[in-house]
Phi, psi and omega in degrees: 000128183288153179289146179293118182285353180261354178281141177284141175303151182296326179295316179296319177296318177297321179294321179296318178296313175303314178302313181296322182283328184262329186257319183298335175296345180260019182294323180296316177300319180296314180294318182300316178293315179302317182298317182286330180284317183266342176058036177202130181305307184299311180294329176293321176298316178297316178299316180295317178299312179297319181295319179294322178296317176296319180296318177292321178301322186252019182298332177296338177273355176276114184249050177092191181093203183267108179297330182293314180293319178299315181291320181294327176296319180293319180298313180300310180298317178297321175300312181291325177297307183293324180294316182294332180279325195240315194260136170287151183296333186282003185285140173229142177265150181278155177279129176260152184294330178296325182289337177263002183299142182251153178294153184279071179261009182053051172287160181294157179301324179297316178299318179298318179298313180294320179295319177297323177293318178295314182292320179295320178297317178296315177301316178293321181295319178291325172299326181284345176290146176298151184308319182296323182283316178303319181292326178299310180299315181299310183293321184278312189270322182270319178265358177051038172288145172284168181301318177300317177295319179296320177300320177298314184296316187267349179074030181245166177283154181298326177296323176293320178298319181294316182289322177294320180293322173298317179292321181298315183293320179296315179296319180294322176298316179296317179299324180282334185270341180255118178293150177291162182298325177297316180291324183295330182287338180261359178292142176263125184251000000 
C-alpha cells in the first residue's frame, strides 16, 4: 500500500504540536505588546499574525528556554520592521470602551467616573511616551517581564534596560503630574 501523499511527516507534526504547546499560550502577551507598540487594534492583530508566521518558520532555531520571551522578541522586531516600512509616527488609535471596561464589582457611579478618568489619563500618558520608553513600561509593568527577560526581548544590556525603565517611569510620572494644556485652560484657580 503506497504512503498517503497528503499526510504530514511525523517530524513536522511533532514540531507543530510542540509549537502549539510552547508558543500559543503566549498569544495574549504578544497581542498586548503589539497593541502598545503600534497603537492600533487591527495593526496589532496583523503584527501578531506575522510574528506567529515568523515564529513557526524559525521554530527549529528555538532550543528551549522561555518561549514567552522568544515570542515577545519576535513581536517587538516585527512591530519595528513593519512600522518602518508602512506607518508614519504620528498615528494614534482611539480609546475604545471595551478596553476601559471595569469588572462588575458594583462601585458607585462616582468611583467609576474617577477610575475611568485615572485609567484614561494613564493610557494617554503611556501613549505620549516615545516607543522605546513605552515598550519598557509595557514589558515590565503589564507583561511582568524580569530585567533579564526585557534585555533578551530588546537585545540590550541589563544596565540599559534598568536606566531606560527608570527614565520611562520618571517620564510617565511627569506626564501624569502635569495637566495637559487643554485641561489647564479649564481649571478654576
